[in-house]
N, C-alpha and C positions, 0 to 999 in steps of 0.2 A: 498556476495549476497546469502541469504539463502531462500529456498522455505518455504512458510507459508500457513496456513489454513486461509481463508479470508471469511468474510461475506461482500458483497458489495450491493449497491443500484443502480439500473439502472432506468433512466428516459424514457419517451416516445420516445425520439430520439435515445436511445441506449447508451447514455453516462453513464459511471460508476462513482461511488463515493465510496471509501472505508468506511466501517462502523466500523468493529472491526476485530481483528485477534488474533490468538494464537501464542505466542512466540515459536520459534523453540526449541525443546528439553525440554519444560516445559509445564505445564498446565495453565500458566498465560495468561489471556485474556486481551488485550489492546483495549479500545474503542478509536476510532479516534475522538478527540474533534474538530479539525479544519483542513481543507485543505487550505494551503496558496496559492498554485497554482498547475496547472497540465500542462504538455506539452508532445508532442510526440517526440520520438527520435528513432534512429536506433542503435542497439547494435549488432555487428557482423552480420549485415544484417537482423536482426529481428526487426520488429516494436514493440515498447513498449510505454506505457503511464507511465509517471513519475509523482508521487504525492508527494509534499513536505507537510508534516503533522506535527501536534503538539498534544501531549497528556500529561496528568498528570500521571506520573509513580512514585510510591513511594513518593508522595508529591512534586515532582519536575517536572516542565514543560520540556519535551524533544522534540527536533526537529529531524525528521527522514524522510527518503524517502522510498516510496513503489513503486514497479514497477509491471506493468501488461503486460505480453507478449501476444499480440493480436493473434498470430498464434496458440499458445498452450493453451490459457486461463489460464495461471498460474500466481500466485502472488508471489512476492519476497520482502523480507526486505533487503534494500540496505545499507543505511547509518543510523547508530544509535549511 
């Protein structure tokens, strides 16, 4: 679980959707092509939104999870 720099889009109701992010430790920017689903979960007592996403990375479609911590407003790359 690595912290990432994220650009997200928020709708009128305040729901967020990840748009693109920078890979940790590199200058590589990944555009989120599709969000399969999102759900809320608690991790160590902290509320988080989990997004299962898909992107084309180096010509291959990759599935990964992004997490948004509601209390601190931080984004994390979880599974890739």
